[in-house]
N, C-alpha and C positions, 0 to 999 in steps of 0.2 A: 488424141487427147481424151477421147471417151474411155479408152482402155486404161489410160493413166488415172483418170478420175475414179474408175471402178476399182482399180488396184489400191488407190489411196483409201477409198471407202472401206474396203475389206481389211486393209492393213491397220487401220485405226478404228475398227469397229468398237473396241472396248472404250476408247476415249470418246467416241460419238454416242455411246449408249445413253448417257444422261441427256444429251441434247435431243436425241430422238424421243426420249420419254417426255420431255417438255412439250415438244410439238404434238406428240400423241395425246397428251392430256388436253391441250387446247383444242385440237380438232375433235376430240371425243365430246367436248362440251358443245361445239358447233353442231356436229352430226346428231348428238342426243337431242338438242333443242329442236332441230328441224324434223327429226323423226317423231318426237313427242307431239309437236304442234300438228303435224300432218295426221297422226293417229287420232288425236282428239278431234280434229276437224272432221275427219271421216266418220268417227263414231257419232258425232252430233248430226252430221248430214244423213247418215243411215237411219238414225232414229227419227229425224224429221221427215225424211222421205217415206218411211213406213207409215207415219201418222197422216201423211198427205196422199198416200198411195191411191185411194179411191175418191179423192176430192177433185171433181171437174170444175166446180164453181163454188165459191164461198160468198154468201150474202150476209152482210153485217150492217149495223147501224152506223151512220156517219156522225152522229151527235146525240146528246141527251143521255148518254150512259147506257148501261144494260137495260134491255127491255124497252127501248125507245119505240115510239109508235111506228107501225109498219111491219115489224117482224112478228106476225101473228099467224094463226092457222090459215086465214084466208090467203095471205101472201104465199104460204107454203103450197096451198092447193093450186093457186094460179101457176106457180113454177112447175108443179108436178104435172100439170096438163100440157106443158110445152113439148113439142116433138124433140126426141133425142135425150129426154130425161128418163133415167132408169129409176131413180128414187130421190126423195128429199128427206134428209135427216135433220129434224129440228134439234138444236143443241142449246143447252142451258149450262152455263159455267159460273163459278164464283169461288169465294174463299170459304173453306170448311176446315176447321182445325180439329183433328182427331187426338184424343188423349191417349198417351201411352200408359204403361203400368204405373208410372209415378205421377199421373195427372198433368204431365207436361205435354207439349206439342210433339206428336210423333213424326212430324215433318219439319223441314226448314221453314223459316218465317215467310219467305216469299214463294214457297212452292206448295203450300197447303191448298189443294184444289178439290172442289166439289163439282159434280156434273150429273147429267141425267143418263140413265141406261135405256137405250131404245132397242128393244128386241125386234128382230125381223120375223119372217114367216116361220123360221125354225125355233123361235123363242130365244135366240141369242143375238147379242150385239157384236158385230164383226170388229168394231174398234176396240173392244175390251174382251179378248178371248177368256173364257172361264177356265180356271185352274181347278176349282173345287166348288161344289154347291150350285147355285143358280143365281140369276139376276134379281134385283129388288123389284117387287110388284105391288107393294102396299106402303102406306105412309110410315109404318113402324119398322121398315126394313132398310138395310144398307149393305152394300158390297164394298170391299176394300181391295187395293192392290196387295199383292202377297207380302211385300216388305213391310207395309204399314200394319197389316194384320199380325205379322210376327211381333212387331213392336208393342202392339196392344196386349198380346198374350191371349186374345179371344179366339175361340174355336167356332166352327159353324154351329149355329143355334144359340151361341152365347150373346152377351150384350156388349155394345161399344158405346163409349161416352164421347160426345163431340159437341162443338159449339160453332154457331154461325155468326149471329149478330145479337146475342142475347143470352138467356140462361142456358145452362148445359142440358143437352138432350141425350136420351138413352134410346138406342135402337138395336134391333136384332140383326146380327151378322148372318146373312144368308148365302154369301158367296165370296170367293176371292178371284181376282182377275190379273192378267198381265196387261201392261200398257207401254206404248212407245212415246208417251208424253214426255218431252224433254225436261219439263219442270219436275216431274216425279223421278225421272232418271237421275237428276242432279240433286237428289236428297229430299224431294218434297213428298207429299202424301196424296192419295186419291180416295175420295168417298163418292160412291154412286148411289143415286136414288131413282125411283120411278119419276117420269117427267112431271107429273102434277106436284109431287112432293118437292122436287128440285125447284120448280117455279115458285112455290110458296116459301121455301126456306131462303132462297137466294134473291128474293125481292123482284121477281119477274113474272108475277102471276098473269097468266094469259098471254105472255110474250116470250120470245126467244132471243137469245144473244146472237145466234148464228144459224143459218140454214145451209147445210152442206149438201150440195147437189152432186149426184153420181150420174155419169153419162152412160147411155146405152152403148152396146158394142158398135164399133166403127163410127160412132158419132164424132163430128168435128167439134172439139172442145172450145175452140175460139168462136165458132159460129154459135155454139150453145151459150157461151157467156154473153154474146151480143143479144141473143133472144131473151135471156133472163133479165137483162137490163131494161128491156122494153116494158116489162110488167111490174117493175118495182115501184113502190110509192115513194114520195119525197122522204128524205131522211134515211135512205138505204142505198147501199152500194154493192156491186158485184165484182169480184176479182177471180180470175181463172186460177186453177191449181198451179199453173206454170208461174204466174205472178207471185203467188204465195211462196212457192219454192224458192224463187229468186230473192224475195225479201228475207226469207229465213237464211239462205246461203250468205247473203250480205251481212246479216247480223252475226252469223257464226264466224265468218271471216274476220270481222272486227274484234270479236271476243278472243279468238285464238291468236289473232295478229298481235294483240296487246301482250299476251303471254310470250309469244315468240320474240317480240322486240325486247322485252325485259330480260329474258335469258340470254339473248344474243349480245346485249350490252356487256354482260359479265363474261361471256365467252370472248368478246373482243378484248376486254381487260386482260384475260388470261393469255391470249395470243400476243398482246402487246408486251407483256412481261416476258414471254418466250422469245421475243425478238432480241432482247438483251443477251439472253443465254446463247442463242445461235450465233449472233455477231461476236460475242466474247470467245466462243469456242473456235470459230474459224480464224479469228485474229491470233489466238494462241497456237493453233495448228500451223498457220502460215509462218509464225515466228519460229516454230520448232523445225519447219521444213525449208528454211531459208536457203540452206546450202543445196538442197535437192532442187528447188525451183531455179536457183542460179545456174545449176548444171544444165537444166532443161533449156534455159535461155542461151547457155554457151553452145549447145549442140544445135541451135537453130529455132527453138520455139519462140514465136512472136508473143508480144504482150497480149494480143487478143486471144491467142490460144491458151495462155496461162489463165486469163480471166474466165474463159470458157470452161477450162478444166475445173476450176474451183466451183463455178456455178453448176456444172453438171453434177459434181460431187454433192453439192447442197441440194440440188433437185432430186437426186436419187434418195438421199436421206429423207427429204420431205415427203416424197411419195410413199416410201416404206412406212414411215411413222404415221402418215395420214391414213393409210390403209388400215393399219392396226388401230388407229384412233377411231376410225369409222366403226369398226367392229365393237370396240369398247363403248362407243356412243349408243349402241342398241341397248346395252345394259343401263346406261345413263338415262335413256328415255323411259325405261321401265321404272327406274328409281324415282324420276320426276313425278310420274303418275302416283306412285305410292306415297311420296312426300306430300303432294297436294291433297290427296285423299285423306291422309292422316291429319291434315289441318282443316278438314271439313269441306273440301271442294266437291267431293262426290262426283267425279267425272264419269260420263257414261262408259260402259264397257265396250270394248271393241278390239280388233286385232292390231298388231303393230304394223304400221304402214311404212314401208321402205321404198321411196321413189328414186328414180335415177337422178333427179335434181339434188336430193339430199346427199347421195354418194358423190356426185361430181362437185358439189359445193364443198364438202369436207376435204376431198382430195385437192381441189383447186386452192382452197384457202391455205391448207398446210404446205402445199408446194410453193405458192407465191410468198408466204411469210418466210419460209426457209431461204428461198432464192434471194429475195430482197434483203434479208438480214445479212447474207453472205456477200452482197454486192460490194460494199465498201472494203471488206477484207480482201476480196478478189482484186480490187484496184490496187490495193497496197502490195499484193503479191506481184502484180504485173510491173510494178516500179522497181522490183529487185533487179539489179544489174548483174550480168554474168561474172564480173570481177568479184562479187560478194560471195562466190562459191568458196573462197578460202578465208573469208572474214567471219568473225563472231558477230552475232546479231543480238536481237532482243534489247536494243538500246531504247531508252525512253523517248517519247515523242519530243520533237523539237520545240523550242520555246515559242517560235512564231505561231505554230499551229495551236498551241495552248492559248496564246494571247488572242488569236482570232476566235477560238471557241469560247473563251471567257468573256470576250466582248459581246458576242452574240447572246450568250447566256444571260449576261447582265441586262441587255436590252429587253429580252423576252421576259425575264423575271420582273424587271421594273414595270413593263407594260402590264403584266398580269397583276402585280400588287396594286398598281394605280387603279386598274379596273375594279378590283375587289374592294378597294377603299371607297370608290365611287358607289359600288353596289351597296355598301353599308349605309349609305345616305338615302337610298331609294325607299319609297313608301308604297310602291306598286309591285305586287308579287305575281302579276299575271304573265309577264313576258320573262322567261328564264334564259333567253338567248345571251344576254349580257353576262349574267353570273356564270353561265356555263363556259362562255368564251374566256372570261377572266380566270376561271379555275384551270382550264386547259393551258392557257398561256403561262400561268404561274408554275404549274407542274412541269411543263416542258422546259421552262427556263431553269428550274432547279435541277432537272436532269442534266441539262447541258453544263451547268455550273458545278455539277457534282465533283469532278476532278479537283477543282480549286477548293471546294468546301471540305474535301476529304482530308486535306493536309492538317488543318487545325484540330478537327475532330479526332482523327486517327492518332495524331500526336498526343492528344490528351489521354485517350484510352491507352495508348502505348506507354505513357509515363506510369499510369496505374499498373499496367501489366508488368512493367520492368521492376516496380517495387515488390510485386508479388512473386514473380518468377525469375528475376535477375536476368541472366544472359538470354534465356529463352524468350522473355518478354521483349528485350531489346532487339533481338533478331526478328521477332514477329512484327514489331513496329516498322523496322526497316524494310521488311518484305512487303508489307501493306502499302508503304509509301513509295516503294521502288517504281511501281507502275500505277500512277493515280487513275489513268483511264480505265484500266482493268478493275481496280478496286471500285471505282465509281459505277461502272457498268454492272458489276455483280451486286452492289448494294442498292442500285436503283430499282432492280426487280423487286426486292423486298420493300423498298420505300413506297412504291406505287400501291401495293396491297395495304400497307399500314396507313397510308394517307387516307384511302377510302374508308377503311375500317374505323379509324379514329374520327374522321369527320361524321360518319353515320352514327357512331356511338354517342358523340357529344350532342348531335342534333336530336337523337331519339331520347336520350336521358333528359335533356332540357325540355323537350315537349312533354315527357312523362311528368316531370316536376310541375310544368305549367298546368297540366290536367289536374294534378293534386291541388294546386293553389286555386284553380277555378272552382273545384268542388268545395273547398274549404271556405272560399270567400263569398261565392254567389248562392250556393244551395244550402239551406239550413233544414230542409225537410228530412225526415228519417227514411222515407220510402218514396219511390216513384212507381206509379202503376201505369203500364202501357198496354195497348193492344198489340198482339203478336203481328209482326210484319208491318208495323206502322199503320194498321187499319183504323186506329182510333177506338174510342170507347163511347158507349151510350151515355148521355148525360145523367141517366139514373145511377150510374156507377158512383159518381162523385157524391150524389145525395145519400146513397146507401152507406158509403164509407164515412161521411160526416156524422152519421148517427151511431157509428160503431163505438162501443165503450172503449175508453183509452185513447181516442183520437181527439186531438185538440183542434185540428183543422184539416180539411180535405179540399184542396183548391184546384179546380179544373183549369186547363190551359187550352184554348182554341187558337188556331193560327191560320192566317191567310196572307196574301201578299197584295201589294199595290204599287203604283208608279206615280211619282210626283215630279213633274218637269223632267222626265226621262231618267229619273233616278229610282231604281227599284228598291223596295224595302219590305220588311215584314211587320205585321201587326198581330198582337196577341190580345185575345179577349179573355178576361179572367175576373174573379171576384177581387176587385181592387182593394176592398177593405181588409181582406184576409191574406193578400199575397205577401205582405210583409212578415207573416208568420212562417212562411216556407222558403223565403229567399232573403238574402241580405240586401235589401233595397233601401238606398239612402236618397231622400228627396232633397234636391239642391235649391230648387225654386218652386214656388207655388205650393199646392196641397193636393194629395191624392184623393181627398174627400170630395174634390170638385170634379173628379173623373166620372162622368155619366153622360148618357145620350151621345151627342157628337163631340163631347169634350174629351181630350186625350192627354196622356203624358208621353214625353219623348225622352230618349236617352241623351246624355250629355254630348256624346260624339255626334249623334244624328242632328242635334240642335246646332252644334257648331258648324257642321257641314252644310246644313240648309239655312243657316242664319236665322234660327228660330228662337223665340223667347216666350215667356208667359204672355198670352194675349194674341200671339201670331195666328194667322190662318194657314192651314195646310191643305192645299188642293190635292185630291186623291182620285186616281183612276184604278179601280180594283180589277183583279184578274178575271172577274166575270163580265167585265165591260162597263159596269155601272160606275158613275162618278159621284163624288161628294166632296164636301169641305169640312174639315175638322178644326176645332179651336184648341190650341195648346194651353193647358191650365197648370202643367207641372213639368219640371225637368228633373230627371233622376240620374244617379250615377250609373256607370256602365255595369251591366249584369248579363252574363252569358246565358242565364236561364230564360231571360226575357228578350223580346225583340226590340227593334228600333222604336216602335210605337206601342203603347199600352192603352187598352180601351176596355169598356164594359162589354160583356158578351152580347148585349142587345145591339151594339154597333157593328159587331163582326158577323153575327149569325145570318143576316140577309145576304151575305156574299159567299156563303158556303153551299156547296151542292147538297150536302146533308149536314145537319148540326151534329157534330161529333167533337169530343174532347181529344186532343192529341195525347194528353197524359193528365194524370191526377197526382198532385204532390201531397203527401200525407205527413203530418207532424203529430208525433205522439204527445200525449199529455205528460206532464212531469212524473217520472217514476213508472210510466206505463209502457216503456219500450219493449221489455221482455215479452216475447210471445205475440207481439203485434202482427208480425208477418203471417203467422198461422191463423190469426183471427181475420186478417184481411182475406186470405185465401178461402177461409170458411165462409165469410160473408159473400164472397163471389161464387160460391158453390164449387170451388175447385176447378174453375173454368180454364181449360187449356189455352184459350185464346187470349188470356190476360197474363201479363208478366209483372211480377212484383220484385223490385230490386232495391236494396238498401243503398245509402249514399256511398258506403265503402265499396260495395259491389260495382256500382257505376264507375267509380274511380279505377278499380282493379280491371274492369272490363276494357276501359279506354286504354289503360296502361298495358293490359295484356295484348291488345291489338298492336300497339307500338312494339312491344317486345317480340311478338311473333314475326313481324316484318323484319326487325333487327336481326333475329336469329337466322331467318331465311337468308338475309344479306350476308351474314357471317359465313353460312354454308357455301354460298355462291362465290364469295371472295376467297374462301379457303382454298379453292382450286388455284387461284393466282398465287397465294402464299406458298402452297406446296411446290408450284413451278419455280418460285423464287428460291426455295430451299434446294431444289435440284440444281439450280444455277450455282449456288454456293459450293455444293459438293463437287460439281463438275469443274469449276474454276480451281478449287484446291487440288483436286486429283491431277489435273493437267499441269498445275503449277509444280506439284511434287515431281512429276515426270520431267518437266522442264529444268528443274533444279537438282536433278539426280547427282551430277558431279559435285555441286556445291554441298549437298547434304553429306555425300561421302567424305569430302574434305573436313566438314564439321565433326563428323564421327571420328575421323583420323586424328584430329587435334584434341579429342577428349570429350566431346559432347555426348552424353549418354542417350540411350534409346528413349528414356522418359523425357529427356530434354528436347529431343526431336519432336516427340508427340506434343509436348507442351507448346513448342514453337508453332506448330501447325494449328493446334486448337486456338491459341491466342490470336493468331492471324484471322482465323474464321470468326471468332467472337468480335474482333475489331470491325470487320466488314459488316457483320450482322448488326452490331450496335450503331454503326454509322448510318446504315439504312433505317434503323428503327428511330433514331433521333431525328433524322430528316423527315421521315414519314409522320411521326407523331406531331412534330412542330408544324409541318405544313397542314396536316389535318386539323389541328386546333385553329390555325389562321383561317382556313377556308370555312370552317364551321362558324367562327365568330363573324366573319364578314357576310357570309351567305345567310346566317341565321337572322339577320336584321329584317329580311324580307318576310319572315313568318309573323313578325309582330303586327303587320298591318291587318291580318285576319285572325291573329291569335295574340291578343294583348298580354296574356299571362306568360307568354314565352320569354324566357330570360336564360341566357347561356349559363349552363352549369357544367363545370369540368369534373367528370367522375375520376378523380385521381386514383382511386383504387383500381379501376379498369385500365387506366393508362399504365399503372404500375404492372398490371398483369401482362399487358402488351409488351412492355420492355423486358419482363422476365421471360416471356415466350421467345422474344428475339434472342435473348441470351441462351436459352435452351436450343434454339435453332442453330446458333453458332457452334455450340458444343457438339450437338448431334451430327451436324453436317460435316464436322471435321473428323468424326470417328473413323471412317474408312480411310480417308487420305492420310490421317496421322499414323494409323497402324501400318499402312503401306510404306510410308516414309521411314518409320522406325525399323522396319524389317529389311531394308535395303542392305545388301552385302557391301561393306565398306570398300573393299578393293575393286569389286565390279562397278560400284558407283563412281569411283574416282576415274576408272577407265572408260566410262560411258561417253559417247559422242553426242 
């Protein structure tokens, strides 16, 4: 039977080519994802291990922030005197934003790093190998990493502009360095100063953020860590380099694991679509080989041997396609890195990592998917009786089997629809188990019901085709309706992709419009000024902007959190008298003029949830552990710019580690909007640590993030759609082979070559449009029912159907139907009439 399976595989290799291609694409996605995540994981680990290579013990503060008591020169001296210690490197780190050629930040918001350069006996710091020049040794000097230096355009001896937590500073560039700091490798920047200057700039004068202990040769690092702990003052902790490496490894695994899971979900969708193609292909092959299988049964082959033969054939196909898919996956892995880097991910450089696990996973998945997909067709083959060797086959499925299938499909669809209707009433978006289960049930039910649903939909499209193409349209309709199972399986592959694409598009467009409404309704300021990376702004910034000519109001916002009876909430401190000039704030009860001291205003939703009204007391436990009680003197409408509670700055400031403004909202005076951004930038000295964004830019930025995610999803789901197209081509090509004699008879009685082509094309279009209609309809339903969950955290969300995009999806499905039929239609039209009539 193995030889029989191998012979069948080689005999039908052309017909199986498209099936192999579908499996190949799915496994390429899987192997590409695994190789990509392993490569990124190793690149991060290598960079981290290099940065921790000489770290035997790390001493840090356990509280109080940078420069906490205990990490000073005396602590360093005590550790340095311990046996087994080779050196102690005092480290100072913080945030330093370097200006590029355009006075913008030269690094990512969260990776702009500043540190101290600690030269050894040779005058060099081993952690930062010099590329050019020397290390900084005076207050007016700085060294940069090579990438940041290139962005600034500065050369050795030139000047560099940078900002820490105040005005812009200008320092002389004396050197460039290499670094293994993961933050810099991921797109950040590095500025190095001498230790005294770093302590002064980064707010740790006389203190250190970390003491890095290097062990002497052959010293026991665990014993050394224990000795270090004995000399530490209160408020300091020691961790071994092994512990740090383990923590870093765990963080890296979590980061790359999220990427891996995301891509594998889409790979699973692609393989799921491929299941329909494999099952459809083997069902048609078995129908075409009925006489051959019956003869095998007649000469003594058992049912088990027939099943085994089909499964061996499928397994060989799966292995060959998976092996090719694994090789293609290497290119996919390289493409994923380029794609993410192009979107600002800036992943660390490293070699492509190919592990045995990745290869075995790709081969195993492809093999199992192909074999499992062929299992039902193999069972059907085993039921062929020897007497059928002389009978014509390819009869439609019996009524009973369709009735059972339709009953199961109706139950699944009903359960899924009921679950999603229940989901539409929920107000808690934290647990997504129920909506995901409802979506899967609905999609599965529709797939099972697809043969039943195909009749009315295909009949409708067939009537239209008959009016356009006459006889060819009538024949195409009858061909599509002849085997509803085959039509449904082919269309279901396309339906799955369009369901996901439609649902994502509707949700993304609706969220995009919600962001627009949020900006229009709640924010009336012309500009928002923020500190780069969310570091906040010095309170002097708001005062300086308020005095700027052309500014009607510059309102600072400070934020912290509190807990009241186990219910966490946010509180903003601001100039309550002026906040109405930069936000659309409507007072429903009380008066904002009464907000001062411990008197606060609350939002309508928070008041309803906590049963508050004017005059109510609000007990509060702040995040710094302090407790207090506020009195509610006003209730205002919902406003996304503001928090649940609005208070005067004096009420919020005692609970902040440092008094900083989260942002400043700037409103231009009437007729003074033009050029205001430039005046703001000038007033702030072109500070690269400060960002100035207009209201339109804020909306576009939020919408741009949504669009970026949507287009990435389009690209990932595009693989599933391509596989679905392959399925349509494969089904039509094998259908043409199956109907060779029929096509020959049609040609003999007068149907032209163009009529044959039109028949095949119209059949393809009907299948594609059937899948598109089901996919779009199901996607709209799931987006509507699931979208209700977003309203709990995003009140502005309201479902918007982008009819123009839906129209594009339907046109693409139409194009898919036409293009997929090109080769099968041409092959059908070129059949020799006499040879076709004589075909067996």
